[in-house]
Structures are given as C-alpha cells and as structure tokens.
N, CA and C atoms as an extended XYZ file, in Angstrom:
498
Properties=species:S:1:pos:R:3:atomname:S:1:resname:S:1:resid:I:1 pbc="F F F"
N       133.262      102.061      103.895 N   MET     1
C       134.283      102.740      105.104 CA  MET     1
C       134.677      103.842      103.843 C   MET     1
N       135.458      104.889      104.353 N   THR     2
C       135.890      106.241      103.644 CA  THR     2
C       137.579      105.955      104.700 C   THR     2
N       138.511      105.648      103.282 N   VAL     3
C       139.462      106.279      103.440 CA  VAL     3
C       139.684      107.656      103.398 C   VAL     3
N       140.998      107.922      104.254 N   THR     4
C       141.339      109.267      104.266 CA  THR     4
C       142.722      109.721      104.207 C   THR     4
N       143.291      109.069      104.156 N   HIS     5
C       144.800      109.329      104.048 CA  HIS     5
C       145.475      108.170      103.471 C   HIS     5
N       145.856      108.360      102.096 N   HIS     6
C       146.755      107.509      101.178 CA  HIS     6
C       148.237      108.051      100.972 C   HIS     6
N       148.616      109.064      101.602 N   ALA     7
C       150.162      109.870      101.079 CA  ALA     7
C       150.722      109.205      102.229 C   ALA     7
N       151.826      108.964      101.572 N   SER     8
C       152.820      108.221      102.640 CA  SER     8
C       154.426      109.246      103.157 C   SER     8
N       153.958      110.728      102.565 N   ALA     9
C       154.664      111.883      102.872 CA  ALA     9
C       154.247      112.701      103.107 C   ALA     9
N       155.178      113.635      103.215 N   GLY    10
C       154.465      115.169      103.550 CA  GLY    10
C       153.197      115.108      104.454 C   GLY    10
N       153.075      116.552      104.447 N   ILE    11
C       151.622      116.982      105.616 CA  ILE    11
C       150.711      115.952      105.370 C   ILE    11
N       150.139      115.720      104.382 N   LEU    12
C       148.995      114.790      104.573 CA  LEU    12
C       149.459      113.094      105.013 C   LEU    12
N       150.707      112.543      105.477 N   SER    13
C       150.972      111.373      105.607 CA  SER    13
C       150.502      111.354      107.405 C   SER    13
N       150.201      109.698      107.718 N   ASP    14
C       149.905      109.983      109.289 CA  ASP    14
C       151.272      109.983      110.233 C   ASP    14
N       152.290      110.180      109.850 N   GLN    15
C       153.487      110.279      110.400 CA  GLN    15
C       153.293      111.938      111.061 C   GLN    15
N       152.949      113.384      110.292 N   HIS    16
C       152.479      114.228      109.985 CA  HIS    16
C       151.262      114.861      110.671 C   HIS    16
N       150.366      113.445      111.679 N   ALA    17
C       148.983      114.325      112.135 CA  ALA    17
C       148.953      115.207      113.356 C   ALA    17
N       149.932      115.149      113.781 N   ALA    18
C       150.246      116.460      114.913 CA  ALA    18
C       150.014      117.655      114.399 C   ALA    18
N       150.881      117.342      113.084 N   LYS    19
C       151.376      118.980      113.178 CA  LYS    19
C       150.869      119.410      111.942 C   LYS    19
N       150.057      118.371      111.465 N   ARG    20
C       149.125      118.689      110.755 CA  ARG    20
C       147.645      119.458      111.074 C   ARG    20
N       147.130      118.580      112.562 N   GLU    21
C       146.182      119.332      113.417 CA  GLU    21
C       146.961      120.900      114.085 C   GLU    21
N       147.838      120.814      114.319 N   GLU    22
C       148.472      122.535      114.547 CA  GLU    22
C       148.167      123.318      113.367 C   GLU    22
N       148.318      123.047      112.365 N   ILE    23
C       148.157      124.004      111.207 CA  ILE    23
C       147.093      124.147      110.789 C   ILE    23
N       146.275      123.155      111.257 N   VAL    24
C       144.582      123.023      110.679 CA  VAL    24
C       144.078      124.394      112.152 C   VAL    24
N       144.367      123.935      112.912 N   GLU    25
C       144.005      125.304      113.600 CA  GLU    25
C       144.589      126.236      113.463 C   GLU    25
N       145.889      126.611      112.879 N   LEU    26
C       146.183      128.162      112.763 CA  LEU    26
C       145.473      128.424      111.912 C   LEU    26
N       145.239      127.842      110.841 N   LEU    27
C       144.500      128.087      109.673 CA  LEU    27
C       142.818      128.473      109.621 C   LEU    27
N       142.661      127.711      110.629 N   THR    28
C       141.156      127.998      111.061 CA  THR    28
C       141.085      129.713      111.886 C   THR    28
N       142.325      129.766      112.766 N   THR    29
C       141.795      131.600      113.464 CA  THR    29
C       142.116      132.026      112.330 C   THR    29
N       143.179      132.174      111.470 N   ALA    30
C       143.545      132.803      110.115 CA  ALA    30
C       142.445      132.718      109.424 C   ALA    30
N       141.163      132.016      108.879 N   TYR    31
C       139.788      132.078      108.530 CA  TYR    31
C       139.100      132.866      109.371 C   TYR    31
N       138.708      132.702      110.821 N   TRP    32
C       137.953      133.673      111.232 CA  TRP    32
C       138.275      135.177      111.670 C   TRP    32
N       139.756      135.595      111.291 N   MET    33
C       140.131      136.668      111.366 CA  MET    33
C       139.602      137.593      110.250 C   MET    33
N       139.567      136.469      109.084 N   GLU    34
C       139.232      137.021      107.672 CA  GLU    34
C       138.300      137.039      107.692 C   GLU    34
N       137.155      136.419      108.152 N   ILE    35
C       135.632      136.333      108.387 CA  ILE    35
C       135.161      137.729      108.906 C   ILE    35
N       135.949      137.524      109.797 N   GLU    36
C       135.763      139.118      111.144 CA  GLU    36
C       135.646      140.586      110.124 C   GLU    36
N       137.082      140.276      109.470 N   THR    37
C       137.278      141.701      108.713 CA  THR    37
C       136.885      141.634      107.573 C   THR    37
N       135.970      140.751      107.048 N   VAL    38
C       135.043      141.256      106.110 CA  VAL    38
C       134.013      141.997      106.544 C   VAL    38
N       133.387      141.160      107.324 N   THR    39
C       132.432      141.677      108.339 CA  THR    39
C       132.550      142.789      109.089 C   THR    39
N       133.608      143.397      109.409 N   ASN    40
C       133.841      144.808      109.713 CA  ASN    40
C       134.471      146.272      108.735 C   ASN    40
N       134.722      145.611      108.261 N   TYR    41
C       135.498      146.247      106.550 CA  TYR    41
C       133.859      146.635      105.653 C   TYR    41
N       133.192      145.843      105.562 N   LEU    42
C       131.964      146.086      104.774 CA  LEU    42
C       131.264      146.812      105.939 C   LEU    42
N       130.824      147.162      106.736 N   ALA    43
C       130.427      147.654      107.739 CA  ALA    43
C       131.172      149.032      108.043 C   ALA    43
N       132.064      149.332      107.510 N   GLN    44
C       132.598      150.973      107.787 CA  GLN    44
C       132.750      151.065      106.552 C   GLN    44
N       133.082      150.605      105.478 N   SER    45
C       132.874      150.910      103.936 CA  SER    45
C       131.513      151.667      104.018 C   SER    45
N       130.511      151.127      104.662 N   ARG    46
C       128.984      151.523      104.462 CA  ARG    46
C       128.568      152.948      105.501 C   ARG    46
N       129.643      152.635      106.793 N   ASN    47
C       128.816      153.654      107.301 CA  ASN    47
C       129.990      155.012      107.419 C   ASN    47
N       130.816      155.277      107.089 N   LEU    48
C       131.996      156.342      107.008 CA  LEU    48
C       130.869      157.481      105.923 C   LEU    48
N       131.559      158.563      106.454 N   ASP    49
C       130.423      160.017      105.683 CA  ASP    49
C       131.825      160.930      105.774 C   ASP    49
N       131.442      162.031      105.010 N   GLY    50
C       132.678      162.839      104.772 CA  GLY    50
C       133.093      162.996      103.677 C   GLY    50
N       133.784      163.944      103.300 N   ILE    51
C       134.263      164.126      101.889 CA  ILE    51
C       135.558      163.199      101.784 C   ILE    51
N       136.046      163.376      103.564 N   ARG    52
C       137.653      162.663      103.153 CA  ARG    52
C       137.287      161.803      103.346 C   ARG    52
N       136.512      160.619      103.897 N   ALA    53
C       135.772      159.187      104.133 CA  ALA    53
C       135.692      158.671      102.455 C   ALA    53
N       135.505      159.381      101.460 N   LYS    54
C       134.949      158.382      100.146 CA  LYS    54
C       136.518      157.878       99.757 C   LYS    54
N       137.770      157.466      100.233 N   ASP    55
C       138.963      157.142       99.265 CA  ASP    55
C       138.780      155.794      100.478 C   ASP    55
N       138.752      156.134      101.883 N   VAL    56
C       138.930      155.122      102.939 CA  VAL    56
C       137.870      153.981      102.486 C   VAL    56
N       136.204      154.849      102.641 N   ALA    57
C       135.627      153.635      102.510 CA  ALA    57
C       135.559      152.754      100.933 C   ALA    57
N       135.858      153.583       99.749 N   ASP    58
C       136.092      152.510       98.882 CA  ASP    58
C       137.120      151.586       98.605 C   ASP    58
N       138.414      151.964       99.556 N   ASP    59
C       139.581      151.198       99.954 CA  ASP    59
C       138.953      149.713      100.705 C   ASP    59
N       138.794      150.206      101.726 N   LEU    60
C       137.658      149.149      102.492 CA  LEU    60
C       136.608      148.461      101.365 C   LEU    60
N       136.093      149.117      100.833 N   ALA    61
C       134.912      148.121      100.446 CA  ALA    61
C       135.420      147.072       99.203 C   ALA    61
N       136.888      147.556       98.034 N   ALA    62
C       137.600      147.023       97.470 CA  ALA    62
C       138.145      145.441       98.436 C   ALA    62
N       138.695      145.725       99.608 N   ASP    63
C       139.513      145.022      100.623 CA  ASP    63
C       138.445      143.608      100.862 C   ASP    63
N       137.616      144.148      100.597 N   VAL    64
C       136.480      143.340      101.413 CA  VAL    64
C       136.336      141.838      100.449 C   VAL    64
N       136.085      142.159       99.069 N   THR    65
C       136.422      140.858       98.242 CA  THR    65
C       137.486      140.116       98.680 C   THR    65
N       138.388      140.845       98.738 N   GLU    66
C       140.365      140.318       99.050 CA  GLU    66
C       140.575      139.535       99.831 C   GLU    66
N       140.007      140.032      101.341 N   GLU    67
C       139.724      139.054      102.491 CA  GLU    67
C       138.868      138.164      102.285 C   GLU    67
N       137.829      138.091      101.809 N   LEU    68
C       137.318      137.127      101.150 CA  LEU    68
C       137.565      136.051      100.916 C   LEU    68
N       138.341      136.467       99.646 N   GLY    69
C       138.844      135.342       98.960 CA  GLY    69
C       140.195      134.895       99.781 C   GLY    69
N       140.911      135.316      100.574 N   HIS    70
C       141.800      135.172      101.906 CA  HIS    70
C       141.046      133.967      102.747 C   HIS    70
N       139.758      134.064      102.881 N   ALA    71
C       139.180      133.416      103.879 CA  ALA    71
C       138.806      132.273      103.028 C   ALA    71
N       138.537      132.472      101.422 N   THR    72
C       138.080      130.958      101.246 CA  THR    72
C       139.494      130.221      100.864 C   THR    72
N       140.586      130.754      100.193 N   LEU    73
C       141.688      129.966      100.392 CA  LEU    73
C       141.928      128.771      101.573 C   LEU    73
N       141.747      129.854      102.766 N   PHE    74
C       142.118      129.412      104.037 CA  PHE    74
C       140.965      127.978      104.225 C   PHE    74
N       139.849      128.652      103.919 N   ALA    75
C       139.026      127.329      104.217 CA  ALA    75
C       139.481      126.188      103.072 C   ALA    75
N       139.716      126.319      101.827 N   GLU    76
C       139.890      124.938      101.156 CA  GLU    76
C       140.776      124.637      101.828 C   GLU    76
N       141.632      124.829      102.256 N   ARG    77
C       143.319      124.504      102.598 CA  ARG    77
C       142.913      123.465      103.904 C   ARG    77
N       142.103      124.151      104.961 N   ILE    78
C       141.408      123.533      106.208 CA  ILE    78
C       141.018      122.077      105.039 C   ILE    78
N       140.555      122.128      104.878 N   LYS    79
C       139.583      120.882      103.824 CA  LYS    79
C       140.498      120.160      103.185 C   LYS    79
N       141.342      120.603      102.714 N   ASP    80
C       142.667      119.824      102.139 CA  ASP    80
C       143.491      118.757      103.112 C   ASP    80
N       143.666      119.067      104.228 N   LEU    81
C       144.167      118.978      105.383 CA  LEU    81
C       143.324      117.944      106.297 C   LEU    81
N       142.298      117.709      105.791 N   TYR    82
C       141.424      116.760      106.423 CA  TYR    82
C       140.409      117.784      107.708 C   TYR    82
N       140.877      118.928      107.811 N   GLY    83
C       139.973      119.473      108.664 CA  GLY    83
C       138.583      120.025      108.090 C   GLY    83
N       138.159      120.606      109.333 N   THR    84
C       136.672      120.805      109.067 CA  THR    84
C       136.056      122.104      109.205 C   THR    84
N       136.172      122.887      107.950 N   VAL    85
C       135.749      124.220      107.896 CA  VAL    85
C       134.374      124.913      108.904 C   VAL    85
N       134.493      125.288      109.656 N   PRO    86
C       133.742      125.522      110.583 CA  PRO    86
C       132.502      126.733      110.432 C   PRO    86
N       131.515      126.760      111.421 N   GLY    87
C       130.440      127.398      110.188 CA  GLY    87
C       129.855      128.303      111.563 C   GLY    87
N       129.522      129.305      111.634 N   SER    88
C       128.833      130.352      111.777 CA  SER    88
C       128.624      130.209      113.609 C   SER    88
N       128.177      129.100      113.921 N   ALA    89
C       127.811      128.896      115.370 CA  ALA    89
C       129.238      128.709      116.105 C   ALA    89
N       130.137      128.412      115.599 N   ASP    90
C       131.621      128.800      116.055 CA  ASP    90
C       132.576      130.237      116.041 C   ASP    90
N       131.377      131.073      115.473 N   PHE    91
C       132.223      132.412      115.309 CA  PHE    91
C       132.762      132.762      116.804 C   PHE    91
N       134.215      133.145      116.955 N   PRO    92
C       134.461      133.570      118.333 CA  PRO    92
C       134.535      135.215      118.517 C   PRO    92
N       134.453      135.380      119.000 N   ARG    93
C       134.249      136.967      119.365 CA  ARG    93
C       135.016      137.743      120.123 C   ARG    93
N       136.221      137.262      119.781 N   ASP    94
C       137.149      137.973      120.630 CA  ASP    94
C       138.558      138.521      119.880 C   ASP    94
N       138.344      138.739      118.733 N   TYR    95
C       139.767      139.085      117.782 CA  TYR    95
C       139.534      140.914      117.823 C   TYR    95
N       138.978      141.105      116.601 N   ASP    96
C       139.342      143.020      116.514 CA  ASP    96
C       138.393      143.938      117.240 C   ASP    96
N       138.502      144.345      118.422 N   GLN    97
C       137.569      145.265      118.348 CA  GLN    97
C       137.979      146.422      118.324 C   GLN    97
N       138.984      147.041      117.746 N   GLY    98
C       139.078      148.246      117.341 CA  GLY    98
C       138.684      148.418      116.211 C   GLY    98
N       137.838      147.689      114.866 N   LEU    99
C       137.433      148.013      113.782 CA  LEU    99
C       135.507      148.301      114.113 C   LEU    99
N       135.435      147.611      115.076 N   GLN   100
C       133.643      148.133      115.715 CA  GLN   100
C       133.400      149.692      115.078 C   GLN   100
N       132.169      149.302      114.456 N   PRO   101
C       131.394      151.074      113.907 CA  PRO   101
C       131.674      151.596      115.617 C   PRO   101
N       132.210      152.804      115.682 N   ASN   102
C       131.577      153.405      116.890 CA  ASN   102
C       130.730      154.381      117.098 C   ASN   102
N       130.082      154.288      116.155 N   GLY   103
C       128.678      155.063      116.021 CA  GLY   103
C       129.331      157.033      115.408 C   GLY   103
N       130.056      157.210      115.059 N   ASP   104
C       130.757      157.958      114.248 CA  ASP   104
C       131.224      157.992      113.305 C   ASP   104
N       130.478      157.919      112.112 N   PRO   105
C       130.806      158.118      110.670 CA  PRO   105
C       131.595      159.106      109.905 C   PRO   105
N       131.727      160.174      110.968 N   THR   106
C       133.260      160.489      110.535 CA  THR   106
C       134.391      160.790      111.343 C   THR   106
N       134.734      159.378      111.843 N   ASP   107
C       135.251      159.406      112.788 CA  ASP   107
C       136.580      158.327      111.787 C   ASP   107
N       136.698      159.303      110.802 N   LEU   108
C       138.139      157.977      110.154 CA  LEU   108
C       139.687      157.849      110.849 C   LEU   108
N       139.767      158.443      111.555 N   VAL   109
C       141.593      158.135      112.623 CA  VAL   109
C       140.849      156.581      113.018 C   VAL   109
N       139.916      156.778      113.675 N   SER   110
C       139.723      155.400      114.703 CA  SER   110
C       139.906      154.352      113.860 C   SER   110
N       138.658      154.365      112.734 N   VAL   111
C       138.614      153.208      111.386 CA  VAL   111
C       140.421      153.027      110.544 C   VAL   111
N       140.878      154.072      110.431 N   ILE   112
C       142.166      153.637      110.042 CA  ILE   112
C       142.923      152.720      110.630 C   ILE   112
N       143.679      153.669      112.165 N   LYS   113
C       144.005      152.404      113.154 CA  LYS   113
C       143.324      151.151      113.496 C   LYS   113
N       142.153      151.421      113.228 N   GLY   114
C       141.846      149.663      113.469 CA  GLY   114
C       141.965      149.032      112.429 C   GLY   114
N       141.874      149.287      111.478 N   VAL   115
C       142.288      148.479      110.014 CA  VAL   115
C       143.906      148.234      110.463 C   VAL   115
N       144.844      149.156      110.680 N   ILE   116
C       145.956      148.700      110.849 CA  ILE   116
C       146.505      147.953      111.752 C   ILE   116
N       145.374      147.976      113.140 N   ASP   117
C       145.934      147.263      114.114 CA  ASP   117
C       145.542      145.745      113.524 C   ASP   117
N       144.654      145.477      112.486 N   ALA   118
C       143.862      144.200      112.473 CA  ALA   118
C       144.901      143.386      111.272 C   ALA   118
N       145.369      144.653      110.523 N   GLU   119
C       145.928      144.123      109.245 CA  GLU   119
C       147.655      143.229      109.890 C   GLU   119
N       147.856      144.424      110.668 N   SER   120
C       149.332      144.030      111.476 CA  SER   120
C       148.880      142.835      112.553 C   SER   120
N       147.855      142.034      113.526 N   GLY   121
C       147.612      141.128      113.797 CA  GLY   121
C       147.096      140.092      112.920 C   GLY   121
N       146.874      140.385      111.416 N   ALA   122
C       147.132      139.308      110.491 CA  ALA   122
C       148.526      138.564      110.384 C   ALA   122
N       149.348      140.279      109.696 N   ILE   123
C       150.800      139.965      109.214 CA  ILE   123
C       151.500      138.955      110.435 C   ILE   123
N       151.293      139.427      111.826 N   SER   124
C       152.319      138.415      112.988 CA  SER   124
C       151.213      136.654      112.859 C   SER   124
N       149.878      136.833      112.717 N   HIS   125
C       149.695      135.215      112.663 CA  HIS   125
C       150.107      134.704      111.660 C   HIS   125
N       150.073      135.178      110.264 N   TYR   126
C       150.334      134.545      109.413 CA  TYR   126
C       151.911      134.243      109.071 C   TYR   126
N       152.188      135.277      109.989 N   THR   127
C       153.794      134.719      109.869 CA  THR   127
C       154.300      133.682      110.637 C   THR   127
N       153.609      133.322      111.629 N   ARG   128
C       153.572      131.873      112.618 CA  ARG   128
C       152.758      131.096      112.101 C   ARG   128
N       152.022      131.074      111.065 N   ILE   129
C       151.612      130.093      110.141 CA  ILE   129
C       152.987      129.408      109.519 C   ILE   129
N       153.431      130.815      108.655 N   ILE   130
C       154.609      130.709      107.912 CA  ILE   130
C       155.541      129.404      108.446 C   ILE   130
N       155.927      129.493      109.675 N   GLU   131
C       157.440      129.675      110.337 CA  GLU   131
C       157.192      127.887      111.059 C   GLU   131
N       155.488      127.825      111.118 N   ALA   132
C       155.081      125.766      111.620 CA  ALA   132
C       154.870      125.677      110.392 C   ALA   132
N       155.010      125.731      109.246 N   THR   133
C       154.967      125.136      108.127 CA  THR   133
C       156.169      124.356      107.475 C   THR   133
N       157.364      125.828      108.311 N   ASP   134
C       158.394      125.656      107.003 CA  ASP   134
C       159.143      124.291      107.347 C   ASP   134
N       159.313      123.505      106.005 N   GLY   135
C       159.983      121.905      106.049 CA  GLY   135
C       158.822      121.164      106.214 C   GLY   135
N       157.457      121.059      106.260 N   VAL   136
C       156.760      120.293      106.279 CA  VAL   136
C       155.742      120.359      105.639 C   VAL   136
N       155.178      121.183      105.199 N   ASP   137
C       153.891      121.656      104.311 CA  ASP   137
C       153.842      123.310      103.274 C   ASP   137
N       154.706      122.767      102.264 N   TRP   138
C       155.424      124.049      101.906 CA  TRP   138
C       154.461      124.611      100.906 C   TRP   138
N       152.810      123.715      100.758 N   ALA   139
C       151.713      124.420       99.915 CA  ALA   139
C       150.965      125.408      100.585 C   ALA   139
N       150.695      124.712      102.135 N   THR   140
C       150.429      125.713      102.659 CA  THR   140
C       151.450      126.927      102.890 C   THR   140
N       152.433      126.832      103.583 N   GLN   141
C       153.049      127.941      103.629 CA  GLN   141
C       153.427      128.885      102.238 C   GLN   141
N       153.185      127.952      100.865 N   ASP   142
C       153.327      129.293       99.728 CA  ASP   142
C       152.017      130.080       99.341 C   ASP   142
N       150.705      129.130       99.938 N   MET   143
C       149.566      130.213       99.952 CA  MET   143
C       149.249      131.285      101.130 C   MET   143
N       150.074      131.186      101.847 N   VAL   144
C       149.991      131.995      103.275 CA  VAL   144
C       151.188      133.341      103.176 C   VAL   144
N       152.647      132.769      102.153 N   ILE   145
C       153.425      133.691      102.084 CA  ILE   145
C       152.747      134.916      100.682 C   ILE   145
N       152.143      134.057       99.913 N   ALA   146
C       151.217      135.097       99.255 CA  ALA   146
C       150.037      135.786       99.899 C   ALA   146
N       149.091      135.506      100.513 N   ILE   147
C       148.101      136.375      101.616 CA  ILE   147
C       149.153      137.607      102.707 C   ILE   147
N       150.277      136.735      103.047 N   LEU   148
C       150.532      138.316      103.495 CA  LEU   148
C       151.165      139.015      102.937 C   LEU   148
N       152.154      138.816      101.937 N   ARG   149
C       152.092      139.960      100.976 CA  ARG   149
C       151.162      140.857      100.617 C   ARG   149
N       149.658      140.544      100.303 N   ASP   150
C       148.221      141.091      100.251 CA  ASP   150
C       148.299      141.739      101.252 C   ASP   150
N       148.232      141.253      102.567 N   GLU   151
C       148.043      141.804      104.272 CA  GLU   151
C       149.083      143.096      104.475 C   GLU   151
N       150.600      142.872      104.026 N   GLU   152
C       151.282      144.060      104.060 CA  GLU   152
C       151.082      145.127      103.016 C   GLU   152
N       150.657      145.034      102.150 N   GLY   153
C       150.041      146.054      100.955 CA  GLY   153
C       148.816      146.780      101.885 C   GLY   153
N       147.741      146.128      102.651 N   HIS   154
C       147.237      146.453      102.575 CA  HIS   154
C       147.230      147.426      104.119 C   HIS   154
N       148.421      147.183      105.061 N   MET   155
C       148.836      147.821      105.962 CA  MET   155
C       149.779      149.476      105.378 C   MET   155
N       150.575      149.157      104.714 N   ARG   156
C       151.221      150.371      104.300 CA  ARG   156
C       149.762      151.334      103.351 C   ARG   156
N       148.756      151.156      102.826 N   THR   157
C       147.932      151.691      102.675 CA  THR   157
C       147.463      152.395      103.553 C   THR   157
N       146.755      151.835      104.438 N   TYR   158
C       146.178      152.512      105.663 CA  TYR   158
C       147.616      153.290      106.271 C   TYR   158
N       148.238      152.671      106.412 N   GLU   159
C       149.280      153.992      107.671 CA  GLU   159
C       149.635      154.975      106.297 C   GLU   159
N       149.351      154.954      104.725 N   ARG   160
C       149.357      156.351      104.413 CA  ARG   160
C       148.319      157.079      104.745 C   ARG   160
N       147.027      156.710      104.653 N   TYR   161
C       146.097      157.198      105.330 CA  TYR   161
C       146.773      158.009      106.461 C   TYR   161
N       146.792      157.254      107.410 N   LEU   162
C       147.262      157.580      108.982 CA  LEU   162
C       148.129      159.014      108.961 C   LEU   162
N       148.710      159.109      107.920 N   ARG   163
C       150.226      160.048      107.750 CA  ARG   163
C       148.950      161.397      107.540 C   ARG   163
N       147.969      161.243      106.663 N   GLU   164
C       147.260      162.510      106.309 CA  GLU   164
C       146.800      163.230      107.463 C   GLU   164
N       146.239      162.453      108.587 N   PHE   165
C       145.686      163.049      109.969 CA  PHE   165
C       146.332      163.292      110.534 C   PHE   165
N       148.123      163.359      110.880 N   SER   166
C       149.055      163.621      111.611 CA  SER   166
C       149.545      164.367      111.541 C   SER   166
C-alpha cells in the first residue's frame, strides 16, 4: 500500500487536489516549452554562420544550459505535486515554429525574432502559472518568479540584438 498524501494544509492537501492538477498541467506545458527551447537553441547555436553570428550563437549555447535547468526545476516540481514527468513519447509538436532551422545559417534576424517570440511565450505562460498559484502554492510561485526573471533577461538580450539589425 502506497500512501501519497500526508499534508493537511497547502497545495499537497486533499482539499487542493483539483488546483494541484491544474498547476501540474501548467507546469507540464512549461516543461515541454523548455525542452523544445533547449532543442531549438542547441540546433540554432550550431547552425548559425557568419561574422555577426558568433555572439548570437554563443548566447544561444549558454542559454541551452539555463533552459535545461528550468526544465529540470519544472520536472522536480511536477513530481513534488504528485504528478508524473512525461517522456519523449508525449512530446507535443505544436509550440514554437519560429525557432525551427530554416536552412539559411546566415539568417540571424529570423533566429533572433524566433527567440524573442519563444521568450515572450514563456513569459506569458509563466505569468499564468504565477497567477494560478497565488495564495495556494507559494513554493511553485516562488520558483516560477525566479524563472520568469531569467526569461525576461533572455528576451531583453535578443531585443538588443534585433536593434542592431533594424
């Protein structure tokens, strides 16, 4: 016999089971967003060519590690909330089309715009998680606020790159 719930208050309590399931669903989406970002940033960091591409490619490569760290945090929190971290068979294929390699390794503007769109989408989704956890799951909220700060920093970096090409 496996006992899963011991908490009498907070997000782990039975009284918050429905809210916990909602949060796990939001975290699972965030997890997949990060996994997709890791895949695309890695690809783009290796595909880009050109003199001006080096800085963007280096930043993308550095962001891979940070985004993988975010995915790991989301996975840990999913598990903490009695959820199951999904595997590759469940990988959705409908998030960020803008970051797909387009075959032109010198097309920095498309990559930069794709990153901005991805970060903007993450910021929007993470804001939704923060709102959903307010008053009921402060641990998740605190974690997502920290991740949100990272994503805002990433977006600002690529907005600066885009200004160079405008």
